[in-house]
C-alpha positions in Angstrom: -29.3 31.1 -182.7 -31.0 34.6 -182.4 -27.8 36.1 -183.5 -27.6 33.9 -186.6 -31.2 34.6 -187.6 -30.9 38.4 -187.2 -27.6 38.5 -189.3 -29.4 36.3 -192.1 -32.4 38.5 -192.0 -30.0 41.4 -192.8 -29.2 39.9 -196.2 -31.8 40.4 -199.1 -30.9 37.1 -200.8 -29.3 33.8 -200.8 -25.7 34.1 -199.9 -23.6 33.7 -203.0 -20.3 34.7 -201.6 -18.5 34.6 -198.4 -20.1 36.8 -195.8 -17.9 37.5 -192.7 -20.9 38.5 -190.5 -22.6 35.2 -191.2 -19.4 33.2 -190.5 -18.8 35.2 -187.2 -22.5 34.5 -186.2 -22.1 30.6 -186.6 -18.4 30.0 -185.6 -17.6 29.9 -181.8 -14.0 29.3 -182.0 -11.2 28.1 -184.5 -8.1 26.4 -183.0 -5.0 26.2 -185.2 -2.4 23.6 -184.2 1.3 23.7 -184.7 1.1 20.8 -187.1 -1.3 23.0 -189.2 -4.5 21.0 -188.3 -7.6 23.0 -187.5 -10.5 22.5 -185.2 -13.6 24.5 -186.0 -16.2 24.8 -182.9 -19.6 26.1 -184.1 -22.1 27.8 -181.9 -24.5 24.8 -182.1 -21.6 22.5 -180.5 -20.6 21.0 -183.9 -16.9 20.4 -184.0 -15.0 19.7 -187.2 -11.5 18.7 -187.3 -9.4 19.3 -190.4 
């Protein structure tokens, strides 16, 4: 959480475009399966399957 907050404090305004440093601060892991499905694992434990 500290890493996320430090990353966000570096920005001067609300994010309007993709910011790689913010993405890297919140994403723990991305798994890509052979069938093309994805699993995003965020640092807070949230998991999203697409």
